[in-house]
C-alpha positions in Angstrom: -47.8 -19.4 11.9 -46.8 -20.4 15.3 -48.3 -18.6 18.4 -45.5 -15.8 20.4 -44.9 -17.3 23.1 -46.4 -15.4 26.2 -44.6 -14.0 28.9 -45.6 -16.6 31.3 -43.6 -18.4 28.9 -40.3 -16.4 29.3 -39.9 -17.2 33.0 -41.2 -21.3 33.0 -39.4 -22.1 29.8 -35.7 -22.0 29.6 -35.6 -23.8 26.2 -37.2 -20.7 24.4 -35.3 -18.3 26.5 -31.7 -20.0 24.8 -33.1 -20.9 21.5 -33.7 -16.6 21.4 -30.0 -16.0 22.9 -29.0 -18.2 20.2 -30.3 -16.6 17.6 -29.6 -13.1 18.9 -25.7 -14.6 18.7 -26.0 -15.8 14.7 -27.5 -12.7 14.2 -24.6 -10.5 15.6 -21.7 -13.3 14.4 -23.6 -12.9 10.5 -23.3 -8.8 11.1 -19.8 -8.8 11.9 -18.5 -11.5 8.7 -20.6 -9.3 6.5 -18.7 -5.8 7.7 -15.9 -6.9 6.2 -16.4 -5.7 2.9 -19.1 -3.4 2.3 -19.4 0.2 3.7 -16.4 0.9 6.0 -12.5 1.0 6.0 -12.4 1.1 9.5 -10.6 -2.3 10.1 -8.1 -0.9 7.9 -8.1 2.8 8.1 -4.3 2.8 8.9 -3.2 2.1 4.9 -4.6 5.7 5.2 -2.8 8.9 5.3 -4.5 10.2 9.0 -6.6 7.0 8.9 -8.6 9.1 6.0 -9.8 7.1 2.9 -9.9 9.4 -0.2 -13.1 11.3 -1.2 -15.0 12.1 -4.2 -14.4 8.9 -5.9 -17.1 7.3 -7.2 -18.6 3.7 -8.4 -21.7 1.6 -9.9 -21.7 -0.7 -7.1 -18.5 0.2 -4.9 -17.6 -2.2 -2.1 -14.6 -1.9 0.8 -12.5 -4.1 1.0 -9.5 -4.9 3.7 -7.2 -7.1 1.7 -6.3 -10.1 4.6 -3.6 -13.0 3.2 -2.1 -15.2 6.0 -4.5 -13.7 9.0 -3.4 -10.3 8.1 -4.3 -6.9 6.7 -2.3 -5.9 4.0 -3.9 -3.1 2.5 -7.3 -1.4 1.5 -9.3 -1.1 -2.2 -12.0 0.3 -2.9 -13.9 -2.3 -5.7 -16.7 -1.6 -8.1 -18.2 -5.2 -8.0 -20.6 -4.1 -10.9 -17.6 -3.3 -13.3 -15.4 -5.9 -11.9 -13.0 -3.3 -11.6 -10.6 -1.7 -8.6 -11.4 1.7 -8.6 -8.0 2.7 -6.4 -5.7 0.2 -3.8 -4.0 2.2 -0.7 -1.1 1.0 1.1 2.1 1.6 3.1 5.4 1.8 1.0 7.6 -0.1 2.3 11.3 0.1 1.6 12.7 -3.0 -1.2 15.2 -3.6 -3.6 12.5 -3.4 -6.4 12.6 -7.1 -6.8 9.4 -9.4 -8.0 8.0 -12.6 -6.6 7.4 -15.6 -9.5 6.0 -17.8 -6.7 3.0 -16.7 -6.2 -0.2 -18.1 -7.8 -3.0 -15.7 -8.6 -6.1 -15.3 -5.7 -9.3 -13.8 -5.6 -11.5 -12.4 -2.7 -14.0 -14.5 -1.3 -16.0 -11.9 0.5 -17.6 -11.2 -2.6 -18.7 -14.4 -2.9 -20.4 -14.7 -0.1 -20.8 -12.7 3.2 -20.0 -16.6 5.1 -16.2 -16.8 3.8 -13.4 -16.2 5.3 -11.4 -12.9 4.7 -8.2 -14.1 3.7 -7.9 -14.3 0.0 -7.6 -17.5 -1.8 -5.8 -19.0 -4.4 -8.0 -19.4 -7.4 -9.1 -22.7 -8.4 -8.3 -24.6 -11.7 -10.6 -22.8 -14.6 -13.0 -25.6 -14.8 -13.2 -25.2 -11.4 -14.1 -21.8 -11.0 -17.4 -21.3 -8.9 -20.3 -19.4 -11.4 -20.0 -17.0 -7.8 -16.9 -15.9 -8.2 -17.3 -15.3 -12.0 -19.9 -13.3 -10.8 -18.4 -11.5 -8.4 -14.6 -10.7 -9.8 -12.7 -11.5 -12.4 -10.9 -14.6 -13.5 -7.9 -16.0 -15.1 -10.2 -17.1 -18.1 -11.2 -13.5 -18.5 -7.4 -12.4 -19.9 -7.3 -15.2 -22.3 -8.6 -12.9 -25.3 -7.3 -9.9 -23.8 -4.3 -10.2 -26.1 -3.1 -6.5 -25.7 -3.2 -6.6 -22.2 -1.7 -7.8 -18.9 -2.6 -7.9 -15.3 -1.2 -4.7 -13.5 -1.4 -4.0 -9.5 -2.5 -1.3 -8.4 -0.4 -2.3 -4.9 2.9 -3.7 -7.0 4.9 -6.0 -5.1 7.6 -3.8 -6.1 6.8 -1.7 -3.4 6.7 -4.5 -0.5 9.6 -5.9 1.4 7.8 -8.5 3.0 7.5 -11.5 1.5 3.9 -12.2 2.5 2.9 -8.0 2.0 4.4 -9.3 -1.5 2.1 -12.5 -1.7 -0.7 -10.2 -1.1 -0.8 -8.4 -3.9 -1.4 -11.0 -6.6 -5.4 -11.0 -6.2 -7.5 -10.1 -8.9 -9.2 -7.5 -6.9 -6.1 -5.6 -7.1 -5.6 -5.9 -10.6 -6.4 -4.0 -13.6 -6.4 -4.9 -17.6 -3.3 -2.5 -18.9 -2.0 -2.3 -22.3 1.6 -4.6 -22.1 3.7 -2.1 -23.9 2.4 0.6 -21.3 3.1 -1.7 -18.6 6.6 -3.0 -19.7 7.7 0.4 -20.2 6.6 3.6 -19.0 4.2 2.4 -15.9 7.3 0.2 -14.7 9.8 2.7 -15.0 7.8 5.2 -12.9 7.1 2.5 -10.3 10.9 2.2 -9.7 11.6 5.5 -10.3 9.0 6.3 -7.1 10.5 3.5 -5.0 14.4 4.8 -4.9 13.2 8.3 -4.6 10.9 7.0 -1.3 13.5 4.8 -0.5 16.3 7.7 -0.7 14.4 11.0 1.1 11.4 9.5 2.9 12.1 8.7 6.5 9.3 8.0 7.8 5.5 6.1 6.1 4.6 6.8 2.6 1.6 6.1 2.0 0.4 5.7 -1.4 -2.8 5.2 -3.3 -3.2 3.9 -7.0 -5.9 4.3 -9.0 -7.5 4.1 -12.5 -10.3 6.5 -14.5 -12.8 4.7 -16.1 -14.0 4.5 -19.6 -16.2 2.3 -22.3 -14.1 -0.2 -23.2 -14.5 -3.7 -22.4 -13.2 -7.2 -23.2 -15.5 -9.6 -23.7 -15.9 -13.4 -22.9 -18.5 -15.6 -24.0 -20.2 -12.4 -25.4 -20.4 -10.6 -21.7 -18.5 -7.8 -20.4 -15.9 -9.4 -18.8 -13.3 -6.9 -18.4 -13.3 -2.9 -18.0 -10.9 -1.2 -19.1 -9.3 1.5 -17.7 -8.8 4.8 -19.5 -6.0 6.5 -17.3 -3.7 4.7 -14.5 -3.0 7.3 -11.7 -0.6 7.2 -8.6 -0.6 9.4 -5.3 2.0 9.7 -2.7 2.3 11.1 0.4 5.6 11.3 2.9 5.0 13.4 5.6 8.4 13.1 7.0 11.7 13.3 4.5 14.8 14.7 4.1 15.0 18.3 4.0 18.6 18.3 2.6 17.6 16.0 -0.1 18.4 17.4 -4.1 16.8 20.2 -5.7 15.2 18.0 -8.6 13.7 15.9 -5.8 12.7 18.4 -2.5 9.9 19.9 -4.1 8.1 16.6 -4.9 7.4 16.3 -1.2 6.0 15.4 1.0 3.5 14.4 -1.7 3.8 14.4 -5.3 1.9 12.3 -8.5 1.5 11.0 -12.0 -1.5 9.5 -14.4 -0.7 7.7 -17.9 -2.9 7.0 -20.2 -3.8 3.5 -21.0 -3.3 3.0 -24.6 0.0 1.9 -27.3 0.9 5.5 -28.2 1.2 8.7 -25.7 1.5 6.8 -22.5 4.4 8.9 -21.2 3.9 9.1 -16.9 3.1 12.7 -16.8 4.5 13.9 -12.7 2.7 16.8 -11.4 2.1 18.1 -7.6 -1.4 16.5 -5.5 -3.1 19.4 -6.6 -2.5 18.8 -10.1 -3.3 15.5 -10.2 -6.9 15.9 -8.2 -7.6 18.7 -10.5 -7.0 16.3 -13.7 -9.6 13.6 -11.8 -11.8 15.6 -11.2 -12.1 16.2 -14.7 -13.0 12.1 -15.6 -16.1 10.1 -15.0 -17.0 9.1 -11.6 -14.9 11.8 -9.7 -16.7 14.8 -7.7 -15.6 18.1 -7.8 -14.4 18.0 -4.0 -12.2 14.3 -4.7 -9.1 14.1 -2.5 -7.1 12.1 -2.0 -5.2 12.8 1.2 -6.2 14.3 4.2 -5.5 18.4 3.2 -3.4 17.3 0.8 -0.5 15.9 3.6 0.7 17.5 5.6 4.5 18.1 6.3 6.0 16.5 9.4 8.8 19.0 8.8 6.5 21.9 8.4 4.9 20.8 12.1 7.8 20.2 14.0 9.2 23.8 12.9 6.0 25.4 13.9 6.3 23.7 17.3 9.8 24.7 17.5 9.4 28.4 17.3 6.0 28.2 19.3 8.5 26.6 22.5 11.2 29.5 21.4 8.2 32.4 22.2 7.8 30.3 25.3 11.3 30.4 26.9 11.8 33.7 25.8 11.6 36.3 29.2 8.5 37.9 30.0 
């Protein structure tokens, strides 16, 4: 064991001081790198309504990912690394025509592989070149070879984004869950389109969306190992604080917030649209959801209501005393 330098040595040995200073800087830099995927959504909290993530959603080994593509944060994902399953992705809806990108390669999250990796998502290597560290930390394309009933379903779908890079960023496997092919192509895709058109037409400000899954014990194996965790349900809630107060009656009650859920099965998989409170009540009955779970801060407060109260207060103040 090396002797610890005495206080005298610090005053006499600049090399010792420099070595300790460098060690301190290195420890700080390692800490900064490792914070990108871990315990906080601090760097990407703006993707949540009132910068507040959903509460009461558990996982066996949850990791908070600030999804970064082309050096820009795009959305946030709570990822259960032990199940290799995203529990939800939270994003800001962008008005779009609903067209999908067909030229984007699938990517993976390097921060889950090692803390020293870049925080930008990277293109998956060819199957034979995939590192065991990548396979251990997340799903890879090969896991879907035997998942003949399923397709990769994105929780943050590119149909809900407008910018080409925002669309591309949705093609990472940490934003993907295995969904029954027929369910994804019919019920769920139709619902995504319905929500897109509704928000396009009647939301006048930012729309915050959280899309997630409920857990089942079903898995798909590869080489006799559980590789894909199959969700029992997929669900979505949106929050549009500022909306068109003159919207048609048939959609007016769906603002400022609403939601939907569906069974990830071959049959009985129609999307059930419900008020946000009913969606939360349903989720509380599922595995890994706590009794105090909530999707949006205070249930998503209408800015229209806030503005009306502000105007009423101003009128009161202007009245003669």
